[in-house]
N, C-alpha and C positions, 0 to 999 in steps of 0.2 A: 505493499498500502503507500511505504513509505514515507514520509515528515508533510504536511498539511500546516502551510502557511500563512497565513494571516497577515499582510502587509498596506500596513494601516498610514498611511498618507497624516502629521500632525492637525490643530488645529486654527481659524485663521488669527494669522496674526497681523498687525496696522503697517508692516510691510509689503502687507498680501491684497491691504485694501487699499492705500499706496499708491502701487503697481513697483512698490522695486524690489529687486533685487536684493533678495538677505541669506544668506547662504550661511561664512561663519561665522558670521551678527549671530551671539545669543542674543536674540531678543523673547519672548513671552509670547502668550496666544490678549488675547480681547477679549474680552467678557463674551461673542457670541461666537469665536475661538471655543471656551471650556462647556457650553449650549450645545455643539459638534462636540465637543470629544464625549459627554455626560451621554447625548445621547450615541455617539460610538458605542459605547459597552455597554449601553441597555439594548443591543441588539446587538450584543456578541455574549450576551449575557447566558446565556443556555450550550455555552462552548466550554468544555475541562482541560482548558491549557496548561501544560506539562514544562510550561517557560514563558516567559516577560519578555522582549526585551526591547530597549532602547537605543534612539543615539543620543550622544551627551549631551546634549543643549538642550534650554527650561519648556524652545513649543513645543518641542517631541516625548524628554523626560516626563511633563507635565501629562502631555495627556498622557503615558503610556500607566504614570502613577491611578490616574481619573478610574483605566477598564481593571487596572490590578487591584484594584480599593475593594476593600470585605475578599479576595478567590486565598488570600495568604499566602502571594508570589509578593516575594521584592526583584521592582524593577531590573532587569539583569541590567546595564547599562554597554556598550560596545563600540568604541569610540572612533572605530570607522564606518559607522555609519550614521555620523554626520550625513549633513548637505553638502556638496560640491565648494571650493571654494572663487566665491567668483573677484577674486584680486582688487583692479580697481575696480570695477562696476557696483559694488560692498552698497547696495542704501542709492543708487541709485537711479530712476528710473525708468523705464523701459526707452526713450525719445531725447533723454537729455543720455545713456550710450552708447546713442545711432545718433549722438553729434561730435557727441568728444569723443568719443570707441569706434566712426563710422570701423572702417575696413574689418576690425578685428570684431565688431558686432556682424557687422551681416556672414565672414566666411564662419562666426561661430556658430550663426542661423544654420548656414546650409552643411552643417559642417562637426562640430564641436568634438568629433572623437579627433579629427589632425586640424586644429581653431582652439585650442586652454582661451579659456575672457584673459584682457590685457591683466598679465605677471598673475594669473590665478590656475584652476583644476582640468585639464582634460576630459574628453566623460570616460577615456582607456583610460585612468589615474580609478579617477571614481569607480567603472565595476570591477575594477583586479583589485579596489582596495572591499569594496561590499564587498562583493563576489564572492572571497575569503571570510567575510563573517560570517556568510550565506553559508556558506559549508562547516564552519566549528559549530554555526550555532543544529543543522542537521545531522552531523555527527555523533553534537551531543546528547542527541531528545532519540527512542526510540520509538521505533518503528511503528505504524498507526496513529501516535501523538498529532497534537494544536500546541504550534505557538503561535504568540501572537510579537509582530516587531512593530514597534513604532515608529517612524524616523520621515520620510521628505520629498517634495516632486522631485527632486531627480535624481537622486535613489534606487527611489522605486522603478521610475520609469528608464533607465538606464539597464537597474535588471530584466525589467520587461522586453525590456527592446532585446536582453542579449538573449535572452532565454527564447524567441520568436527568430532572434534571425535577422532583425531588419533593417536592410537598407539603412546609414546613416544620415545618407539625405530624405530616410522619413522619417525622421527619429521626434519627431512635432504630430505629427498625425496625433501619437496619442496621445490623453491629455489625463491632469491627474490632480479635483478640483480637492480642494481644502477636507481634509480629517473622511477621506474616502479609503475603501475598504478593499482589497482585493488577494484573491485565493489563489492559494497554487497549490499542488503537489508535487515533492520533489523527491522521487521512484529512482532511485539510484541512478541520477543525477539528471533523468528523464523530467521537464518540467508539466503538468497537466494541469494547465489555468481553466479556472473554471468562476469567476469574475474578475473582472477587470473597473473599477472607478463608481467601483457600487459608492452610490451615494442615500437607496431607498431609506435609509433610516435618518434624512434630516431632515425632510417636511415633508407634509404627508400631497404634493401635487408636486408634481414638476414643474422646476424652474430652472430660464437657464441666464440667471446671473448675474453666476462667474464662470458663464462661456464668451463672458465679454472678455480672453485671451483670448477667445482667436481670433475674432474682427482680430487689434492689437496687431500677433502675429501679420498677422498676413495683409494690413495699413505697410508698417517698419520694415518686411522684408524688402530689398530692393529698394525701400523710400532713397 
């Protein structure tokens, strides 16, 4: 059966609201983000986790602590589950980056594997360290078990893109909303993916407000 991974993106941050790139910056969630984390906990309340893991960054760690509350589990921090380091782009908005570092930004949008953020980390580096942590997690949990892993949009997308063998030029085709839940079973290294970017636990009806990132990216590419 393998090990079932519940890959969970942290709840909303102020950087998400303002449209900023926040990778290595250690900011916490907004009040809305806390509510999203609690909704994720409720949705997963029937899952018997063998372990709960998290990135060390506050927005992920506090999401994980909410999910772990009442389960008897201590959150296990995995340093290499932290978000991509955006270098000089940290804290800047999409349009600001495209103005100040246009050539680097357009290269990154096209191929983040070979064009890292200015002074930052490439997707190749991100995948290497995140994949290493996932393998550790799988190795230390028994076959048939379920684990919760709270991390970041870039980390989760890089893992899914890698598992599915998606071409580098299509990495932005996958969306990862705040507090989204992804369900993957890794069986002898083979990924069975049953859910990507699930957010039905957050609102009773569909709301496309968070999909504004699609419009932003489509307008700014080659602008």
